[in-house]
C-alpha positions as semicolon CSV with decimal commas, in nm:
position;residue;x (nm);y (nm);z (nm)
1;X;-6,548;-6,438;28,450
2;X;-6,820;-6,214;28,311
3;X;-6,755;-5,914;28,501
4;X;-6,368;-5,808;28,382
5;X;-6,478;-5,896;28,027
6;X;-6,778;-5,599;28,083
7;X;-6,573;-5,376;28,245
8;X;-6,322;-5,393;27,949
9;X;-6,584;-5,299;27,712
10;X;-6,687;-5,027;27,906
11;X;-6,347;-4,913;27,983
12;X;-6,316;-4,700;27,683
13;X;-6,620;-4,454;27,737
14;X;-6,478;-4,312;28,083
15;X;-6,159;-4,151;27,906
16;X;-6,386;-4,083;27,581
17;X;-6,628;-3,869;27,812
18;X;-6,362;-3,693;28,041
19;X;-6,159;-3,600;27,698
20;X;-6,493;-3,465;27,590
21;X;-6,596;-3,293;27,898
22;X;-6,194;-3,154;27,874
23;X;-6,216;-3,032;27,542
24;X;-6,550;-2,822;27,611
25;X;-6,378;-2,724;27,949
26;X;-6,149;-2,569;27,714
27;X;-6,347;-2,409;27,467
28;X;-6,554;-2,237;27,748
29;X;-6,243;-2,094;27,889
30;X;-6,081;-1,951;27,580
31;X;-6,411;-1,774;27,447
32;X;-6,546;-1,680;27,820
33;X;-6,314;-1,642;28,067
34;X;-5,977;-1,569;27,876
35;X;-6,138;-1,358;27,567
36;X;-6,221;-0,956;27,650
37;X;-6,576;-0,851;27,744
38;X;-6,581;-0,686;27,406
39;X;-6,364;-0,987;27,201
40;X;-6,610;-1,150;26,941
41;X;-6,459;-1,460;27,029
42;X;-6,734;-1,444;27,302
43;X;-6,983;-1,494;27,040
44;X;-6,841;-1,873;26,995
45;X;-6,906;-1,988;27,330
46;X;-7,052;-2,318;27,374
47;X;-7,293;-2,203;27,581
48;X;-7,420;-2,027;27,247
49;X;-7,428;-2,336;27,073
50;X;-7,713;-2,487;27,233
51;X;-7,986;-2,257;27,223
52;X;-7,870;-2,165;26,824
53;X;-7,921;-2,544;26,712
54;X;-8,230;-2,524;26,835
55;X;-8,354;-2,219;26,692
56;X;-8,227;-2,328;26,346
57;X;-8,415;-2,652;26,375
58;X;-8,741;-2,442;26,499
59;X;-8,713;-2,237;26,170
60;X;-8,684;-2,508;25,983
61;X;-8,362;-2,430;25,834
62;X;-8,095;-2,653;25,979
63;X;-8,269;-3,013;25,886
64;X;-8,321;-2,927;25,506
65;X;-7,934;-2,786;25,512
66;X;-7,827;-3,119;25,650
67;X;-8,040;-3,339;25,425
68;X;-7,893;-3,154;25,081
69;X;-7,521;-3,195;25,201
70;X;-7,580;-3,550;25,279
71;X;-7,738;-3,565;24,899
72;X;-7,460;-3,402;24,752
73;X;-7,184;-3,620;24,935
74;X;-7,374;-3,925;24,840
75;X;-7,355;-3,861;24,437
76;X;-7,059;-3,716;24,478
77;X;-6,887;-4,052;24,612
78;X;-7,126;-4,242;24,386
79;X;-6,917;-4,069;24,129
80;X;-6,632;-4,174;24,245
81;X;-6,653;-4,481;24,338
82;X;-6,804;-4,558;23,942
83;X;-6,493;-4,406;23,797
84;X;-6,195;-4,523;24,106
85;X;-6,303;-4,892;24,110
86;X;-6,253;-4,987;23,712
87;X;-6,002;-4,755;23,710
88;X;-5,792;-4,922;24,005
89;X;-5,853;-5,248;23,862
90;X;-5,719;-5,153;23,529
91;X;-5,475;-4,991;23,701
92;X;-5,369;-5,320;23,901
93;X;-5,466;-5,573;23,643
94;X;-5,208;-5,426;23,340
95;X;-4,897;-5,283;23,401
96;X;-4,854;-5,131;23,083
97;X;-5,155;-4,929;23,187
98;X;-4,988;-4,873;23,541
99;X;-4,674;-4,751;23,441
100;X;-4,834;-4,510;23,148
101;X;-5,110;-4,337;23,409
102;X;-4,851;-4,354;23,742
103;X;-4,730;-3,977;23,657
104;X;-5,056;-3,834;23,547
105;X;-5,227;-3,991;23,838
106;X;-4,958;-3,865;24,075
107;X;-4,994;-3,534;23,956
108;X;-5,335;-3,483;23,970
109;X;-5,408;-3,627;24,288
110;X;-5,159;-3,411;24,499
111;X;-5,378;-3,106;24,332
112;X;-5,634;-2,972;24,613
113;X;-5,942;-3,072;24,502
114;X;-6,088;-2,691;24,561
115;X;-5,833;-2,582;24,305
116;X;-6,078;-2,679;24,094
117;X;-6,347;-2,478;24,231
118;X;-6,294;-2,218;23,934
119;X;-6,274;-2,476;23,659
120;X;-6,598;-2,633;23,803
121;X;-6,805;-2,320;23,824
122;X;-6,646;-2,174;23,481
123;X;-6,760;-2,558;23,345
124;X;-7,106;-2,652;23,511
125;X;-7,208;-2,296;23,603
126;X;-7,372;-2,263;23,962
127;X;-7,544;-2,511;24,103
128;X;-7,505;-2,914;24,205
129;X;-7,290;-2,983;23,940
130;X;-6,967;-2,779;24,064
131;X;-7,025;-2,960;24,392
132;X;-7,060;-3,304;24,279
133;X;-6,753;-3,291;24,054
134;X;-6,518;-3,177;24,333
135;X;-6,674;-3,422;24,581
136;X;-6,595;-3,665;24,308
137;X;-6,233;-3,532;24,232
138;X;-6,165;-3,533;24,623
139;X;-6,279;-3,903;24,673
140;X;-6,147;-4,089;24,331
141;X;-5,807;-4,095;24,412
142;X;-5,824;-4,329;24,763
143;X;-6,077;-4,514;24,556
144;X;-5,839;-4,569;24,259
145;X;-5,517;-4,658;24,522
146;X;-5,663;-4,860;24,752
147;X;-5,839;-5,075;24,452
148;X;-5,516;-5,088;24,271
149;X;-5,351;-5,181;24,569
150;X;-5,586;-5,478;24,659
151;X;-5,521;-5,584;24,272
152;X;-5,125;-5,599;24,353
153;X;-5,190;-5,832;24,689
154;X;-5,417;-6,096;24,509
155;X;-5,179;-6,404;24,520
156;X;-5,072;-6,508;24,161
157;X;-5,131;-6,883;24,235
158;X;-5,512;-6,769;24,255
159;X;-5,565;-6,674;23,910
160;X;-5,317;-6,912;23,825
161;X;-5,547;-7,140;23,932
162;X;-5,840;-7,024;23,795
163;X;-5,673;-7,004;23,465
164;X;-5,546;-7,391;23,486
165;X;-5,927;-7,458;23,539
166;X;-6,048;-7,230;23,184
167;X;-6,176;-6,945;23,371
168;X;-6,243;-6,694;23,124
169;X;-6,134;-6,285;23,232
170;X;-6,481;-6,208;23,348
171;X;-6,515;-6,538;23,557
172;X;-6,147;-6,471;23,688
173;X;-6,252;-6,126;23,818
174;X;-6,571;-6,202;23,954
175;X;-6,428;-6,504;24,170
176;X;-6,086;-6,456;24,238
177;X;-6,020;-6,028;24,175
178;X;-6,348;-5,886;24,352
179;X;-6,327;-6,102;24,636
180;X;-6,019;-6,041;24,706
181;X;-5,977;-5,690;24,686
182;X;-6,358;-5,602;24,915
183;X;-6,137;-5,507;25,226
184;X;-5,909;-5,261;25,024
185;X;-6,205;-5,104;24,812
186;X;-6,362;-5,060;25,090
187;X;-6,077;-4,907;25,315
188;X;-6,078;-4,662;25,004
189;X;-6,435;-4,593;25,005
190;X;-6,398;-4,499;25,390
191;X;-6,101;-4,267;25,324
192;X;-6,270;-4,130;25,039
193;X;-6,584;-4,035;25,269
194;X;-6,364;-3,844;25,488
195;X;-6,209;-3,623;25,282
196;X;-6,544;-3,562;25,083
197;X;-6,677;-3,458;25,393
198;X;-6,417;-3,203;25,472
199;X;-6,431;-3,068;25,078
200;X;-6,791;-3,073;25,107
201;X;-6,832;-2,757;25,294
202;X;-6,617;-2,522;25,095
203;X;-6,754;-2,633;24,804
204;X;-7,099;-2,550;24,919
205;X;-7,001;-2,165;24,922
206;X;-6,996;-2,177;24,572
207;X;-7,324;-1,996;24,512
208;X;-7,570;-2,296;24,598
209;X;-7,841;-2,176;24,841
210;X;-7,846;-2,476;25,060
211;X;-7,640;-2,701;25,252
212;X;-7,402;-2,678;25,560
213;X;-7,155;-2,457;25,414
214;X;-7,386;-2,219;25,255
215;X;-7,549;-2,204;25,605
216;X;-7,254;-2,096;25,763
217;X;-7,175;-1,789;25,472
218;X;-7,538;-1,701;25,529
219;X;-7,541;-1,687;25,952
220;X;-7,175;-1,458;25,877
221;X;-7,356;-1,214;25,645
222;X;-7,611;-1,173;25,958
223;X;-7,309;-1,133;26,186
224;X;-7,493;-1,468;26,384
225;X;-7,165;-1,635;26,490
226;X;-7,317;-1,803;26,729
227;X;-7,515;-1,972;26,440
228;X;-7,175;-2,015;26,226
229;X;-7,049;-2,192;26,578
230;X;-7,359;-2,411;26,576
231;X;-7,329;-2,513;26,221
232;X;-6,961;-2,575;26,261
233;X;-7,100;-2,833;26,542
234;X;-7,374;-2,979;26,357
235;X;-7,053;-3,065;26,075
236;X;-6,834;-3,233;26,360
237;X;-7,124;-3,401;26,457
238;X;-7,241;-3,567;26,108
239;X;-6,887;-3,605;26,046
240;X;-6,835;-3,872;26,339
241;X;-7,098;-4,060;26,276
242;X;-7,076;-4,095;25,912
243;X;-6,744;-4,213;25,963
244;X;-6,876;-4,457;26,235
245;X;-7,113;-4,570;25,977
246;X;-6,854;-4,632;25,737
247;X;-6,618;-4,809;25,967
248;X;-6,977;-5,055;26,050
249;X;-7,136;-5,101;25,750
250;X;-6,817;-5,099;25,544
251;X;-6,684;-5,377;25,796
252;X;-6,284;-5,450;25,680
253;X;-6,346;-5,835;25,656
254;X;-6,130;-6,082;25,407
255;X;-6,326;-6,334;25,252
256;X;-6,152;-6,660;25,219
257;X;-6,139;-6,785;24,816
258;X;-6,207;-7,133;24,789
259;X;-6,051;-7,278;24,463
260;X;-6,353;-7,462;24,454
261;X;-6,518;-7,140;24,365
262;X;-6,265;-7,071;24,084
263;X;-6,360;-7,396;23,907
264;X;-6,654;-7,318;23,670
265;X;-6,500;-7,528;23,370
266;X;-6,301;-7,803;23,550
267;X;-6,269;-8,120;23,296
268;X;-6,483;-8,404;23,300
């Protein structure tokens, strides 16, 4: 009986492997077979990517840039979470605030984060700060929306029971609201992570002297197109594993709320 279980678990690996092989084969065919002998497209062929990555690592370039990009991503996400979760709670818990802020929030979240780049540079200058700002501007809206949606999904009966036991607003927040919205907040963080990673690379083209976005511009200026493609592959690889880590670390598990947890001031 254990053999079918093991087969079922290993089965998804086969189509995934086939899909990767087919994608690389198409990439090789377009850049090596279809492209003309003098075409610039040949510089982006997959057979040049591996040696270019090894060369970037050997020159001590790629690893510092990867760490710089991940650090900026982490700081930007922390800013977005610090602002977005309380704002989502305020919107979800207060209908008046929700009605008042909805038009402005819908207007702002439909603006591309990269549209703020000139303003970010004007306000913060050249350096890390505008990158932090753009990442936070990209990631904050999924966090706000998912947090508010989680508050709306709370069973009103849970809050009523907590109030009947004399729980204060802070106790209602910590014992009922926050445990109930955990999965929605995790979803918002994961979506925000994906959007922030996409915005990070162009944001690093705003004058910083490190990071994967900067390295793409640097390789392009040197006409090292194999290195450009190598950095693009590294960006996709890191993005894949960041999303994988978010799926497993921010696992969407609902914690059942027990009514005795809200019994903070039960009369004797």
